[in-house]
TIBADO-209771 format. One record per atom (N, C-alpha, C): residue in three letters; x, y, z. Coordinates in steps of 0.05 Angstrom, whole numbers, plus 5000, padded with zeros to 4 digits. Layout:
BEGIN
ALAXYZ
...
END
This chain:
BEGIN
MET674630683354
MET674630983343
MET678131163343
GLU678231233321
GLU680731303316
GLU681731573320
ALA684131773325
ALA684731963341
ALA683432243325
GLU682632213304
GLU681232443294
GLU678332473299
ARG676732193308
ARG674432173316
ARG674332343341
ILE676232293353
ILE676332303392
ILE676532643385
ALA678232743365
ALA678033063369
ALA674833143359
GLN673733123341
GLN671333183331
GLN668933103360
VAL669732943378
VAL667632863401
VAL669133123421
ALA670433083427
ALA671833363444
ALA670233683434
ASP671233733398
ASP669633883400
ASP667033923396
GLU664933723387
GLU662333733393
GLU660933753423
LEU662533643447
LEU662133683468
LEU662033993477
LYS664334083463
LYS664634343475
LYS662734583463
VAL661534433437
VAL658934703427
VAL656434593443
GLY656334323446
GLY653834313465
GLY653434423492
PHE656534423503
PHE656234433530
PHE656634853523
CYS657234913517
CYS657035183508
CYS654335293504
GLY652535163481
GLY650035183472
GLY647835273500
LEU649234983515
LEU647034933547
LEU646535193566
ASN649835233557
ASN651535473577
ASN649335753566
LEU648735803547
LEU646836013528
LEU644835943537
ALA643335803528
ALA641035623534
ALA639235693564
ILE640635653588
ILE641235683615
ILE639735913622
LEU640936093608
LEU640936443611
LEU638636573621
PRO636636533589
PRO634536593592
PRO632036423592
LEU632936233601
LEU630636063610
LEU629936143642
ALA632136213649
ALA633236293674
ALA630636583693
ASP630736693663
ASP630437093664
ASP628437053646
PRO624637123665
PRO622537153657
PRO622237393639
ARG624337523629
ARG623737753616
ARG625037653582
GLN625837463580
GLN626937343558
GLN624037173547
PRO624137303518
PRO621537223504
PRO621736893489
LEU621536763510
LEU622136443504
LEU618636353491
MET617036473499
MET614436323484
MET614536463464
ALA615436663453
ALA615036763429
ALA616536523403
ILE618236363416
ILE619936203397
ILE618935983398
TYR616635913412
TYR615235713420
TYR612235733399
ARG611835953404
ARG609536183385
ARG610136083350
ASP612536163356
ASP612636203318
ASP614635993314
LEU615735873319
LEU616635623302
LEU615435343307
TYR614235403329
TYR612135133336
TYR608835173337
GLU608435313336
GLU605035433325
GLU604235373362
GLN606035373384
GLN604135303409
GLN603635623419
THR601935493443
THR601035733459
THR602235693493
VAL601335883503
VAL602635883541
VAL600535613547
TYR598635623530
TYR597735333549
TYR597335073539
SER599835113514
SER600634763507
SER602834663525
PRO602134413525
PRO603734223542
PRO606734193537
LEU609234103542
LEU611234143532
LEU611133753523
VAL610933653507
VAL610933473502
VAL614033303495
VAL614033023512
VAL616832953510
VAL615432653500
TYR617232523486
TYR615632233477
TYR618132023493
ARG616431823485
ARG617331623498
ARG619331383482
ASN621131193490
ASN621331053466
ASN619230933445
ASP618330813452
ASP615230723426
ASP614830873414
GLY614831273421
GLY613331413399
GLY611431513411
THR610131483435
THR607831513448
THR608131793465
PRO607031963467
PRO607432313479
PRO606732213510
HIS608532333522
HIS608432443557
HIS609032613556
SER605032803557
SER605133093557
SER605233153590
ALA606733353597
ALA606933513622
ALA605533743631
GLU608033883643
GLU605834123644
GLU605634383627
ARG604534593628
ARG604334753605
ARG607234873605
LEU607835023583
LEU610335153580
LEU611035363601
THR608335563601
THR609135793614
THR609335603641
ASP608135473658
ASP607935393688
ASP611835253683
ILE612235153666
ILE615134993666
ILE617035373664
PHE616535523654
PHE618335753645
PHE617535863678
ALA615635963687
ALA615236043709
ALA616435923734
LYS617335563724
LYS618635503751
LYS621835533744
ALA622135573727
ALA624335603716
ALA625335803728
SER624436043718
SER625636363725
SER625536343754
SER623936183772
SER624036243797
SER626636043816
THR627735803797
THR629135623802
THR631635783824
PRO632935763839
PRO635435873847
PRO637035793833
GLY639636003817
GLY641435903792
GLY643335723797
ALA644735603825
ALA644635333831
ALA643235123826
GLY640835053829
GLY639634853825
GLY638834883788
LEU638835063778
LEU638135103744
LEU640935033735
GLY642435263739
GLY644635273722
GLY647835183725
GLU647535143753
GLU650435003760
GLU650334713761
ASP648134533768
ASP647534293766
ASP647234183740
LEU645534323717
LEU645534293691
LEU648834273684
LEU649734493681
LEU653134523674
LEU653634233684
ASN654134253707
ASN656133933720
ASN655433823712
PHE651833713706
PHE651733433695
PHE652433423664
ALA652333603653
ALA653333623621
ALA656633623621
ALA657533653633
ALA660933673640
ALA661333393648
MET659933173669
MET660532983672
MET659132803645
HIS657032763646
HIS656832683615
HIS659232733592
GLY659532913584
GLY662132903566
GLY664632773573
ALA665532793600
ALA667732793612
ALA667632393619
THR664932273618
THR665232043613
THR665231943586
ARG663532053564
ARG663932043543
ARG665931953536
LEU667032233533
LEU670232253525
LEU672232093536
GLY671632093565
GLY674331833577
GLY673931493564
ASP671331453555
ASP670731213547
ASP671931123516
ALA671131353502
ALA672431353470
ALA674431313466
ILE676231383485
ILE679631473487
ILE680031173497
GLU678631133519
GLU679630843521
GLU678530613504
ARG676330613489
ARG675430393469
ARG677030413441
ALA678530663440
ALA679830703414
ALA683330613416
GLY683130453446
GLY685030423458
GLY688930653450
LEU687030843458
LEU689031063459
LEU689931153480
ARG689331033500
ARG690231213529
ARG693531093544
ASP694231293552
ASP697431363550
ASP697831343575
ARG698931203592
ARG699031253625
ARG700731433631
THR703131433608
THR705531703607
THR704032063605
ASN702232053595
ASN700832363582
ASN698732393605
PRO700732603630
PRO698532753642
PRO696132803638
LEU695233003613
LEU693333013609
LEU690332773596
LEU692032643593
LEU690232373585
LEU689132133612
GLU691232143631
GLU690932113660
GLU688632253674
PHE688732463674
PHE687032693686
PHE684332633669
VAL684332533648
VAL681732493634
VAL680532283645
ARG682232083646
ARG681331823659
ARG680831813681
HIS681732033704
HIS681431943730
HIS678032193739
PHE678632403708
PHE675432603713
PHE673532423707
ARG673632203686
ARG671732093676
ARG670731843696
ASN672631743710
ASN671831613736
ASN670231683760
ALA671531953761
ALA670032123782
ALA667632173775
CYS666532303745
CYS664532393742
CYS663032093734
ALA663331843725
ALA662031663734
ALA660331543755
HIS661931593771
HIS662231473792
HIS661531693822
GLY658731823820
GLY658632013841
GLY659232283836
ASN660332323820
ASN661932623813
ASN664732653845
ARG665732453847
ARG668332503870
ARG670732343866
TRP671832513877
TRP675232253866
TRP675332093879
HIS676731923873
HIS677131693884
HIS679931583882
PHE681731613901
PHE684231543904
PHE684531373925
ARG685031063921
ARG685930953941
ARG688630833932
ASN690130653949
ASN692230493940
ASN693730593925
GLY694930823924
GLY697530973921
GLY697031243890
GLU693831143882
GLU693031353862
GLU692831633868
PRO693131813849
PRO694131683821
PRO696631643821
ARG697631393811
ARG700731283801
ARG701931453784
GLN700931603764
GLN701431703740
GLN700831923753
PRO702732173734
PRO701932483731
PRO698832513725
ALA697132683729
ALA694532703722
ALA694932943724
ALA694533113702
ALA694133373707
ALA692533453676
LEU691833803686
LEU689733923669
LEU690934253673
ARG692234323650
ARG693734613654
ARG694334643688
GLY693434783703
GLY693834843726
GLY692934673755
ILE691534503743
ILE690034333755
ILE691634003760
THR693633993789
THR694533633783
THR693133473806
LEU692133293796
LEU690933113815
LEU692532923838
THR692232963862
THR693332843878
THR691632653906
ALA692232443917
ALA691932303933
ALA689432553950
ALA691432753953
ALA689332983979
ALA685832933970
LEU686033063945
LEU683633043933
LEU681532853943
HIS682232623950
HIS679632383950
HIS677332453958
GLY675432433951
GLY672832503961
GLY671632753959
SER673832983949
SER672833243938
SER671033163915
LYS668633443908
LYS666933423883
LYS669633463854
ALA668233273846
ALA670633333817
ALA669233563796
SER666333523778
SER664933713765
SER663933963776
GLY664934193779
GLY663934313795
GLY665034443821
GLY667734333817
GLY668934343846
GLY671234383841
VAL673434203825
VAL675134183835
VAL675934263800
VAL674334213777
VAL674034223749
VAL671834463751
GLY672834623745
GLY670634973736
GLY669434883706
ALA667334983696
ALA666234923675
ALA669035113646
GLY669835243656
GLY672035323640
GLY674635143637
ASP675135033669
ASP676934743666
ASP676034513644
TYR673834573642
TYR672234283626
TYR673034323595
LEU672134543590
LEU672034643562
LEU675734603564
ASP677334803575
ASP680234723576
ASP681534403574
MET679534273580
MET679433953585
MET679633873552
LEU677134043546
LEU676833973521
LEU677934003490
ASP678934253498
ASP680834383476
ASP684134183471
ASP684034153497
ASP686834003495
ASP687233793485
VAL685333553494
VAL684333383477
VAL684033343447
ALA682133483434
ALA682133533418
ALA684933583408
ALA686133723405
ALA689233803397
ALA690633693399
LEU690833423419
LEU692233223428
LEU692033073399
PHE689133033400
PHE688832833380
PHE687732903341
ARG688633113349
ARG688033263313
ARG689533283304
PRO689533123279
PRO691933063258
PRO693333393252
END
C-alpha cells in the first residue's frame, strides 16, 4: 500500500468515525424519528425484525425494531456512545497501524508514526498501553500527548486518547502521507 492510499484510509476512517458519532445520538434519543426512516426507505413496520445476514446469505432475525430502539434509548450513555466510539477508534487505529506497517512506511524516527504504532498495539491488545523493557524506545507523540512508560497498563482509547485526539491522529497521518 502506498503512502497516498494510507492518507485515503485515514480520511475514510475519520468520515466513518464522525458518521458513527452522528448516528449514535438519535439512536439514544427516543424522540428522534428513526422508525420513519425504516418505514419510508425500507417499508418496514414497528413490528419488523432487524435482519442481519450470515456469511452464507441466510438471515438471522433478531428483535423488533421498536424493541431495539427502546433498549438503545434506555442504555446509559457510556454503554452506547463511549463504548461504540472507543471500539471504532480501536478498530481504526489497528487498521491504520497495520496499513503503515504493511506498506513498509514505518519510521521509528517519526514521533507521530511511533505514536500510531504504540496506539495500534494498545488497541489490538486489550486497549491498554503495554510498555516494558525500555519502551517506548523512540519518541512517540501526538500533538499534546507524549507516550511514556508511566502510561503502562492505562486505558488507551477513551483514556489517554480521546475521540478528538483520535481524529487529530487521523488528520496528521493523512497530512503526512498525502502528496
